[in-house]
N, C-alpha and C positions, 0 to 999 in steps of 0.2 A: 637592731644593730648585729652588724656583723663580730661576733667576739673573738675573731680571727685578727682583724684587722680595724674594726670601730667604724666601717664605712655603713652608711645608712641605706635603708629599702627603698631605693631609686628605680624609675622605671628606665630601663635600657630601651635606646632607638636606633635601628638599623636603617641606613638610607634605603628607602623603598618599601619599608613596611608601611602596611596601613595600621598596625597594632603596634603595642609595646610587648617588651618581654620584661616580666617580673624576675628578679634573680633574689627569692628573698634570703637573708643570713640567719634570719630567727625563727626559732620553730612553736606556734602557736594551737591549740586545739580548741576545738569549737565543741560545746556541749549541747545537749539535746532542748536545753532551756535556753539556748542562743548565749549562753556567757562563755567569755573564753580566759583561756590562760596561757602564760608561757613556762617554758621548761626553768624558770629562775628560782632560785633556792637561795634561803638567807644564808649570809656571810658564816660560813662554818670556823673562821679565824679572821685574825687581822691582816688585811693585803699590803697594810704600809710598814714596809721596813725601813728603820732608820738606820743609817749611815754616818761614817765621820764626816762624810763631804755632802750629803742631802739626802733623798728618800729615794727608793728603789721598788720600782712596781713589778719590775721583770721577774721574780723570783717565783718558786712554785712550781708543777708542774705543767700547767699552761705557759708560762712564760710571760703572763700577761694578766689584766687584771680589769675586771669588769662589774659595775656595783650590781650586785644582787643575785650575782653568780658564784659558786663554788668552784674551786680550782679542779675539782673531779667533772663537775657540769661542763665547764669551759672547753676541758680535754674532748669531753663526750660529744661536744657539738662542733668542734674543730674536726676530729677524726670523720663524723657524719659528712660535713661540707665538704672535706676534701675528698673524702671516698669517692662522694658523685662529682667533684668536679673531675676526679681522676679517669673515671668511666668515660665522659665526655673526652677526656685528653687522649684516651687510648683510641679512640673512634678517629679522631682527626689523625692521630699518629698513622693509624692503619691506612687512612686515606691518602695522606701525604706520600705514604710508602708504597702503595699501590699505582699513584701515578707518578712515582720518580721526583716529586715534589722536595724542594730544599726547603724548610720553613725557619725563619728565626725569629727570636723575640727581643726587640729592642727596649729597653727598660733603663731609667735614669730619672733623676730630679726634673723639675721644669726646667726648663732654659738651657739644660746641656749641650743643644745643639742637634737633637734627632733628627728634627725634620730636615734641618739644613743639610743634615748628614744624607738623608736619603735622597733628596732633590739632586743633590751632586753624584751621589752615585747612581741614581736612575741616567743622569745627563751622559756620565763617562760611559756607563755599560752599554747604552744606544741600544740598536737592535739585536745584540749579541747574546744577550739572554733574555727569554720572554718571564715578565714578572707580575705581581700584583700587590699592592699595599692594602693592607688594614689599620684603619686609624682609629686609635683609642682615647678620647678626651670624654671629660664629664660632659660639656657642651659646646656647641660651634661645630663648624664644618671647616674652619681655617685651614687647618693642615692638610685634610684631603683635597682642597680647593687648590694649595699650591703643588700636591702631586699631581694631580689632574693637568696642572698647567705644563707639566713636562711631556704630556701625551701619555702618562702613563694609566693605567685602570688603578682606581682608588676608592675604596668603600670606606664610611666614615660610621663609627660605631660610638654612640654617645650614650654613657653609663650614667646620667643624671648624677645623683649621690653617689654613687659607689665610685672607688678609689682604685680600681683594678679593672683588666678585662679577666675574662674567664673562658673557661675550654664550651662552654655552652655558646655564649656568644660569636666565640670564632668559627662554632658549628655552623651557626646559623648564616654569619657572614661569609662562610665559603658557599654556602647553597646558594647565593646572590651575585657572586662572582664568576667570570668567566675562566676556566684556570686551563692552561695547556698542560699535559705531560711534560714532564721533566722542565719544570719551571722552578721560578724563585718566589719564595712567598714572603715577604717581610711585614711584620707586625710590629707597629709603634703600640707600645703600652701608654697608658696613663702613665705621666709625669710624677712618681712617688718611688722613693726608694726602699718602701717598707712592704707595702701589701704586694705587689707584683710576684714577691720573693716565692710566696707560699702557692702559687695558683700553676700550676702545668697547664699549657696550653695546646700542648701536642708535639711543641717545638723542636727541631733537633738539637738549638743551642740557645741557651739565653746571652746575651749580649750587653751586658751594662756599661753605660758610656757616661764618663766622667768628666765634667768641663774642667781646666785648671784652674778656673775662677770660682771653683767650689771650696777648695781648701784639699789638703793632702790628708786629713783625717777620717775623711768619709769612710772609707771602707772599715774602719775601727767604730763608729759610730753607728752605721748600718751592715754589721756584718751578714745578717741572712741574706740581702742581695748578693753580694760579692761571693759569699759561700755557694749561691745556686747558680751564680752564671759560669761560663765555660771561658768566656772573652771579655776582657776590661780594654775599653777604648778610651785614652788619653785626651780628649778633644781639646780644640782652640789651642793647641802648642803656639801657633804664633803671637799668643799674648803674655808667654813666659818673660821677654825682656821687660814687661811693665808690673810684674807680679812678684810677690814673695812667697813661690810656690815651689817644695822640694819633690821634685820627680822621683827619686831614687825611693825618698823615705816614702812617698805613696806607694810605691811598688812595693816595698819592702811591707808595709802595712797591708795592703792586698794580700799577698803570698803569705802573711803570716794566718789570714783568715782563711784563705783557700791557695795552699802550696802548686795546684797545677792551672793555675788560673793563666791564661797566656792574655798578654798584654801587646798593646799597640799603641803608640803616639802617632797624633795625624792632626791636622787642620784640613777640617770642610771645605772654608772657604779661600783658603791658601792654597790648598793641594797637597802637602807635605804629609807621606805616607796613606795617600790614597790608593797608589799603586797595589801595597802590600793589603788592604783592605779589600779592595777588588779580586787579588789572587786569591785571598782567604774564601771570599765568597764563591768563586768560580769552583775552587775546588770543593767546595761544598756540594754543588750544583752538580757536577761531573760525579761524585762518590754516589749522589742518590738516583742519578741517571743510571751509572751502573751496577746499583741495588737491586734497581726495578728491572733491569736488562737480565741480571742474573738470576731473579726469581721468576721470569718469564720462562727462560731457557731451562730451568730446574722443573716447571711445571709442564712443558712442552716433553721433556724427555720421561717423566714421570706417565704423561697420558700416554704416550708411545708405548711405553714398557706394558700398560695395561692393554692396551690394543693388542700388544704383543702375546700376551699371557691370553687374552681371549681368543685369539687366532689359532693357538694351540691345543686348545681344549677340546 
C-alpha cells in the first residue's frame, strides 16, 4: 500500500501495451531463504489524537497514518517514492521543453466535468492547435473513447487500484503518442482531490476543476490539491441559480490556501467562460513555442561562436 495516498499496488495498463507496468508503492526485500519482509516498524507512539470535535490522524511529520509504520519510516518512504517520481517528471519536463509542448494536468474529484470540458475545448480549438490527450482512470476507456470521437488523438491509462497518475506512466504514454512539436498535451488525471496533488508529472501547470455542485468548502477540506494548482476552474456555473453555492466564499477559501491561485468561472456545456479558458491555453502554447524557439536560437549562436573560435585558432 502506498504510504503517501493509501492506493494499492495495482497493475497499470496503457493502451497498446502487450504487458502491464507495475508501480509498487511499498518496499519489500527477499532474503536468501526466500522469505520477505517490508519496511514496516511497530508503532512507536499512539497515532490517534483526540480533539474536542473528533479524531485527527494527520498529525506528526508524515501528516498521515499507516498501521505498522512509524512516522519516521513513512516520511522516508514518501521521500523515496516522490524522489523517484521527480526524476521521471524532470525527464518528461525536459522532453516537453525540447519539443515546445505545453502540458497541463487536469485534476478534480469524479464528476466535476473534466472530460466534458476537454471535449468542448477540443471542439472549439479545432485545428488551430495540435493536441493530444492522456486519460487516466482506474478502469475502462470510456473517457478516451469520448475524446477520440472528436477526432483527437487520445491514449487511455488504466491505473488498476492506483488512485493517481505518476510521471513514469506519463513517460510510457508519451512513447506511444505521435506528438507534434509546439503542441498541447492535455492530461486528465484520475478523479481524486487527494493523491494527484503530490505527484509531479512534468506538466507546466496543475489545473484543479471544482464543480459548483460539490460545495464551496472543498479548498479547505482538500488544501494540498488547491495549494499545488496554478488555476482553479469553477465549472457548471449554469447550475448556480438552482444551488446554494457561495462563489465569493469559495474563491476566498481557495486563496486562503493558495493566494496566487488564478480562478476562472465557466460552463463547459453552455459555453460561459470558455473563451477565457481557450485564451489561457493558447497563451501557454505560444509561450512554450517561444521558449523552444529561443533555446534553438541560443544553441545556434553558441555553435556559430565555437566554429568561429575554431576557425581563428
